[in-house]
N, C-alpha and C positions, 0 to 999 in steps of 0.2 A: 211235811216239807213240800213246797210248791216248785216243781221242776220247770225250768224255763225252756220254751221251744221257739226257735226262730223259723218262721215260715219262709220257705225258699221260693225265689222268683215271684214274690208276692205281687208287686205292681204289674209285672209282665203278664202273669196269669189272670189277674183281675181285669186288666185292660183287654186281654185276649177273649174273655167271655162276652164282651160287648153288652154289659148288663142293662136290662130295661127295668124301670122302677116297679112295674107290675108283673115282672116275669117270675117263672118258677125255675129254681136252680137246685142242682144236686152237688154237694161236696162229698164225693164217694169215699174219701179218706179224711175224715174229720180231724184226727190227730189233736194238735193243740188248739184248734179252733181259729187260728189266725186268718186263714183264707175265708172261712165261713163268716167271720166278723166283718170283713171288708165287703163280702157279697151282701150281707144283711143291711149294711149301711147304704147300699145302692138300690137294692130291691125292696124299698121301704113299703111298697104296696103289694108285694108279691109273697112268695114263700121260698124258704130255703130248707132243703132236706139234708141233714148231716148224717152220713153213714160211717160207722166204724165197727170192726169186729172186736175191738178192745173195749171192754166195759168200763175200764178205768178212764179211757179217753172220753167216752160218752159222759161220765159223771163230771169230769173236769170241765168239759165244754158247756154242760148245762149250767154250771155255776158261772162260768165266764160270760155266757150269752143270756143270762137271766132277764136282762132288760128287754129282750126282743120277744114279741108275742107271735111272730111269724116264722119261728125256728122249729123244725120238726126233727128231733134226734131219733135215730134208728140204730139199734144194736144188731148188726148183720154184716155180711160180706158184700162188697160192691158187685160181685158177680151176679147177685140176685136183684139187680136194679129193676128188671121187668116185674118180678113178683112183688117187690116193695111198692112200686107205683100202682100195681093192680090193687093191692090192699088199701092204698090211700085213695083209690078211685081217681087217679090222675093218668090221663092218656098220654100226654106229651109234656116235655119240659123245654125251657129255653136255653139251658146251658148245663154242662156237666164238667166237673173238675176232678181229676184223679192225680193225687200226689203219691207216687209209688215208693217213697222213701220210708224208712223206719223213723218214728218220732223220737226226738231227743230225749223225752222223758222215759221212753222205753229203754233206750240205751243207758240212761243215767240211773235207773232203779236197779241195783245189783241183783236183787232176787228174781228179776225177770229172765236173767240168764242170757241176755243178748250180747253183753259186752265181754271182750277179752281182757279188759282192764281191771276187773275185780273177780274175786273167787265166789261163785254162787252155784246152786244146782243147775244142771243143764236143762234149759227149758225152751226159750225162744218162741213160745206160742203167742201170737197176737190175740187169738181168741182162747182164753183160758179154759173154755168149755170143751175144746177139741181134745181128743185122746192122744194123738201123736205129738211128741215133743222131740227136742234135740237129743234127749237121752235115748230114744228109740232109734233114731237115725244113726247115731254114733255107735251104739252097742248092737244094733240089729241088722244093719245093712251088710250084705256081702262085700268083700273087698273091692271087687270090680265095679259094683254099683256105687259104692262110696267114692271111689276114685272118679267115676263119671260125674257125680254131683259136684265134687270139689273142683274139677277141671272146667265143667260146663258153666256152672253158676258162679264160681269164684275166679275163673280165668287164672287158675293157679298152676304154674309150670311144674311144681313138685307134687301134684295131686296124687299120682300113683304111689310115690314114696310115703306121703302123709297117710294115705289109706292103709298101706302095708304096716306102718308103725302103729296106727290105731288098732288094727286087728290083732297085732301081736300083743299089745299092752292089755287089751280087754280080755284076752285069753287067761291072763293072770288074775285080773280083777275088773269088775264093771267100772266104766268111766262115768262118774256121777257128777263131776263139777267142771265148771269152765276153766278153773285154775289147772286142773290135771290135763285137760285137753290142750291148753296152751303149752304146757311142758312137753307134751308128746309132739306137738307140731314143731316146737323149737328143736327138739332132738332130730326130727325127720329132715328139716331143712339144713343143708350144710352151712357152717358158720360164715363162710365168705358171702353166701347169698343173703345172709341176714343183716349184713353191715349197712347196706343202703336200702332206701325205699321204705314202704309203710311197715307197720308192725307185722311180724311173720305170721300171726294168726288171723289177720284182718280178712283175707280172701276166703279162708276156710270157714270162718264164722259167718261171713256173708252168704256163702254157698249153703251152709246148713240151715240158716234162717229162711232162705228162699225155698228150700226143699220142705221144711217143716210146714210153712204156710202156703205152699203150692202157688207162689206168687207168679211164676212164669206160666204155669199150665193153664191158668184161667184167663190170661190177658187178652188173647185174640178174640175169643167169644164174648168177653165182657165189652170190648170196644164195639164189636158189631151189634150187640144187643143194645148198647147205650145209644149209638147213632140212630138205631131204629126208633127210639123213643124221643128223638129231638124234633121240635117244631121246625118248620122251614126257616132257614137263616139262624137256627140255633147253633151254638158253638160247643165243641168239646176240646178241653185243654188237658194235656197229659204231661206230667213231670216225671221223668225217669232218672235213675241214678246208676244204671247198669247198662253196658253196651248191648247185652242180649235183649233187655226190656225195650231199649230205644229202637233196636232193629225190628222187633215185633210191632211196635207202634207205627214205625215208618212203613213197613210192608203192609200192615192192615189198612192204614190210611190210603196207600197206593191202590190196594185192591178195591176199597170202597169208592175210590175216585174213578176207576175204570168204567167205561161203557160196555165193553165186551171182553170176555175172557176165552173166547173160542180159539182153538189152535189156528195158527196163521194159514195152514193149508186149506181150511174150510172157507170157500169163497163168500158165503153168506152167513150172518150171525144166526145161531140157533139157540144160544144160551139165554137170550132175552134179558141179560143183565143191564141195568141202567146205573149211571153214576149217582151215588148217594151223597158223596162228600166232596166239597171243595177244599183243597189243601191251602191253608193260609200261610203256613211257615214252610217255605221250600227247604230251608235249612233250620235246624233247631235253634231256639233262643237259649243262650247260656248266661250264667251270672256275670254281672259287671265286676270290675276290679274292686269297687267299693264294697259290694256284697261279699266277695271272697275274703276281703280283709276283716269284715264284720263277722262272717260266719263261714269258717273254713270247711264245715261239713257240706257246704253247697257246691264244692268244686267239681263234682261229677254230674251235676244236675243239667238236664236238657228238657226244654219245653217245646212240644209240638201242638199245633192248633189246627182244627178242621171246622168247617161250617156246613151244615146240612143244606143240600141242594133243594131246589124247588121240586116238589113231588109232581111228576107228569101224569 
C-alpha cells in the first residue's frame, strides 16, 4: 500500500530557500520526499542531500525520485549534518530544510505504533535500529519523569494524573499496545474534560514520540551546526509543529543573530561573538486557509527562515 503524504508549507519553504540552480541543498527530514522533489526541480545543476532516520522513508523517496541523478539519500539523523557533509567531502551548502513533523505514512502505518487511532505494539521509533521505544518509556520511566515528559512535550494539563494511572496499570501487567495506553489515558482524564477538544490521547502520544526520538534534545545544537555549514547568503528553513520546538528555533535564531552576548554591566565586549544569521521571518509563516482545508494536519505548523551572514 502506498501511503499519501502532504508536504506542509511546501511553496513557502521552497521560496524561502531561495534556490540556485547549481546550489547544494539538504532536506534534513526527507519524509515523503515532497520538499526534496521541488528542490531537485530547481537545483537542476546542483545536488540535493536527503536525510532521514527512517529507512522506510529513504526507500520510498528513492523510488519517487528515481528520475534525478543529483539526489543523494542518506539514512541518518539530521543532528549529524556535519559528519554527513564531511563523509561526502562537502564543506558548505546553500540551503537546509528541516520539517520537524512526523510523516503521514508513519502515522498511517499501524504497526509503527505512532497513532492512537489503531491498536498496535507500542513503538514510535523513527529509526527502527535504535533500542529505546515507546514501550520502554511507558513501562520503564518513574512516575515523576513520565509526568514531566507528558506535561513538557505534550502540554497536557492532566499529565500527573495520566502518569499515575499508567504506573498503577503497569504494576498489574506490562503495557504493550497503543490500544491499552489509550484506554488508560481515557480513564485518567475526567469525562467532562474529554468532551471537547482533540482526542484525549493526542498530547500524551505526541509527548512519548518526542521523548523516544529525542526530538527536542538535539534541536538547538543541530541548528547551530547547520548554520555553521551554510555558504554566505545560504538559507535555513525550519518547520515546527510544537510550541516548544518553535520556541527553541526562535531563541536559537535570535542567539545566532546577536553580535555580542556579554552581560550588560561589562562596558566592552569580551565574548568576540559575531552575528552569523540574519532573521528573514520576524514572525513565523503559518499555513493558508486553503492549505488548512486541504490538509488539517498542517494546522500547528510554523515556518521560520534565516540567512547566513557574510563571514567577516
